[in-house]
C-alpha positions in Angstrom: 0.0 0.0 0.0 1.5 3.4 -1.0 1.5 6.4 1.3 -1.5 8.0 -0.4 -3.6 4.9 0.0 -2.4 4.6 3.6 -3.4 8.1 4.4 -6.8 7.5 2.8 -7.3 4.4 4.9 -6.4 6.2 8.1 -8.9 9.0 7.3 -11.7 6.6 6.6 -11.0 4.7 9.8 -11.2 7.9 11.8 -14.5 8.9 10.1 -15.8 5.4 10.9 -14.6 5.6 14.5 -16.3 9.0 15.0 -19.5 7.7 13.4 -19.6 4.8 15.9 -18.8 7.0 18.8 -21.5 9.5 18.0 -24.0 6.6 17.8 -22.9 4.5 20.7 -22.0 7.3 23.2 -24.8 9.7 22.1 -22.4 12.6 21.6 -24.4 15.8 21.1 -23.5 19.0 19.3 -21.0 20.9 21.4 -19.7 17.9 23.2 -16.1 16.7 23.2 -14.9 13.9 20.9 -11.8 11.7 21.7 -8.5 13.4 21.7 -5.7 12.9 19.1 -3.9 10.6 21.6 -7.0 8.5 22.3 -7.8 8.1 18.6 -4.1 7.3 17.9 -4.2 4.5 20.4 -7.5 3.1 19.3 -6.6 3.1 15.6 -2.9 2.2 16.2 -1.7 5.0 14.0 0.6 7.9 14.5 -0.7 11.1 16.0 0.4 13.1 13.0 -1.9 11.0 10.8 -4.8 11.5 13.2 -4.1 15.3 13.3 -4.2 15.6 9.5 -7.5 13.6 9.3 -9.1 15.8 12.0 -8.0 18.9 10.1 -9.9 17.5 7.0 -13.0 16.9 9.1 -12.8 20.4 10.5 -12.7 21.8 7.0 -16.0 20.0 6.3 -17.5 21.6 9.4 -17.9 18.3 11.1 -15.8 19.2 14.2 -14.5 22.3 15.9 -11.1 22.6 17.6 -10.9 24.9 20.5 -7.5 26.1 21.5 -6.5 24.4 24.8 -10.0 22.8 25.1 -10.0 19.9 22.7 -12.1 18.9 19.7 -15.9 19.0 19.7 -18.8 18.0 17.5 -19.7 21.3 15.9 -23.4 21.3 14.9 -26.5 19.2 14.5 -25.9 18.7 10.8 -22.4 17.4 11.5 -23.8 14.1 12.8 -25.9 13.7 9.6 -22.9 14.6 7.4 -20.7 12.0 9.2 -23.4 9.4 8.3 -23.5 10.5 4.7 -19.7 10.3 4.4 -19.7 6.9 6.1 -22.5 5.5 3.9 -20.9 6.6 0.7 -17.1 6.7 1.2 -16.8 3.6 3.4 -18.5 1.2 0.9 -15.3 -0.1 -0.7 -16.9 -1.5 -3.9 -18.6 1.8 -4.9 -16.5 4.3 -3.1 -14.6 5.8 -6.0 -17.6 6.1 -8.3 -19.7 7.6 -5.6 -17.0 10.2 -5.0 -16.9 11.0 -8.7 -20.7 11.3 -8.9 -21.1 13.6 -5.9 -18.1 15.7 -7.0 -19.6 16.2 -10.5 -23.0 17.1 -9.0 -21.3 20.0 -7.2 -19.4 21.1 -10.3 -22.4 21.0 -12.6 -24.4 23.0 -10.1 -21.6 25.6 -10.0 -21.8 25.8 -13.8 -25.6 26.4 -13.5 -25.2 29.1 -11.0 -22.4 30.9 -12.9 -24.4 30.8 -16.2 -27.4 32.3 -14.5 -25.6 35.3 -13.1 -24.1 38.1 -15.3 -21.7 39.2 -12.6 -20.3 35.7 -12.3 -20.1 35.1 -16.1 -18.0 38.3 -16.5 -15.4 37.5 -13.8 -11.9 38.2 -15.2 -10.7 34.7 -14.2 -12.5 33.1 -17.2 -10.7 35.1 -19.8 -7.4 34.6 -18.0 -7.9 30.8 -18.1 -8.9 30.9 -21.7 -5.8 32.9 -22.7 -3.6 30.6 -20.7 -4.9 27.7 -22.7 -4.5 29.7 -25.9 -0.9 30.6 -25.2 0.4 27.6 -23.3 -2.0 24.9 -24.5 -2.5 23.6 -20.9 -3.7 24.3 -17.4 -3.8 22.3 -14.2 -7.1 20.5 -14.5 -8.4 21.2 -11.0 -7.6 24.9 -11.3 -10.6 25.4 -13.6 -12.9 23.3 -11.4 -11.7 25.1 -8.3 -12.5 28.5 -9.9 -16.0 27.2 -10.8 -16.6 26.2 -7.2 -15.2 29.5 -5.7 -17.2 31.6 -8.2 -20.5 29.8 -7.4 -20.3 31.3 -3.9 -21.3 28.3 -1.9 -18.7 28.0 0.8 -20.0 24.7 2.2 -20.1 23.1 -1.2 -16.5 24.3 -1.7 -15.4 22.6 1.5 -17.1 19.4 0.6 -15.7 19.5 -3.0 -12.2 20.0 -1.7 -12.5 16.7 0.2 -14.1 14.9 -2.7 -11.2 16.0 -5.0 -8.8 14.6 -2.4 -10.4 11.1 -2.8 -11.0 11.3 -6.6 -9.1 8.8 -8.7 -9.3 11.2 -11.7 -5.9 12.8 -12.4 -7.2 16.3 -11.7 -3.9 17.6 -10.3 -2.1 17.0 -13.6 -1.8 19.4 -16.6 -4.4 19.2 -19.3 -3.5 17.7 -22.7 -3.8 19.2 -26.2 -6.8 17.0 -26.8 -8.6 18.6 -23.9 -7.9 22.2 -25.0 -11.0 22.6 -27.3 -13.3 21.1 -24.6 -11.9 23.4 -21.9 -12.1 26.5 -24.1 -15.7 25.6 -25.2 -16.6 25.2 -21.5 -15.1 28.6 -20.6 -16.7 30.5 -23.5 -20.1 28.9 -22.8 -19.8 30.1 -19.2 -19.0 33.6 -20.3 -22.0 33.7 -22.6 -24.3 32.1 -20.1 -25.1 29.1 -22.3 -25.7 26.5 -19.5 -26.6 23.6 -21.9 -23.4 24.0 -23.9 -21.2 24.6 -20.9 -22.6 21.4 -19.2 -22.2 19.4 -22.4 -18.5 20.6 -22.7 -18.0 19.7 -19.0 -19.5 16.2 -19.4 -17.4 15.6 -22.5 -14.3 16.6 -20.6 -15.1 14.3 -17.7 -15.7 11.5 -20.2 -12.3 12.1 -21.7 -10.6 12.0 -18.3 -12.4 8.8 -17.4 -11.1 7.1 -20.5 -7.7 8.6 -20.5 -4.7 7.2 -18.8 -3.1 10.7 -18.5 
């Protein structure tokens, strides 16, 4: 098992552990959850791994760290979100595809929101990305997706999306290829013009390319 897979396994074990604790011990919003040391001992992993996993959960809004006071369940919806994460991510056979599906749902909703708002369509970032593709023939794939999520203005969706990207098997961190260039430029131009159908179609064609590409 490589380091990335090991880190993913640790994260999922911690999520599962929290899910069980919330159920079995009836932990309520605002109440304390086990410390890094306790989780480290229970899971038989290093405290640094536990710390990184807890940081990820805090980004999602599931937990809240109070300086000098420990870590607490942050809100009512956190319990429900832990259940959602557990039911989707922890099912090994369908985990990767489930992550892709939910991530794409957020990205397509961001496209819809941007196309419906003139102020979002006219953001300078779209022309900047288009020109970067025109001049350099490539961009980092998740840069465009990240800008979509940021521009849509939904902070919770952005936090969830960041975690979904971390568990996505699609090579989103790599540079786009020459074959992707027309799809990406079509997506960007459709966004700028507010053509939701065309933007969504370009996006879906791009995702299909990535799914079938070994790049």
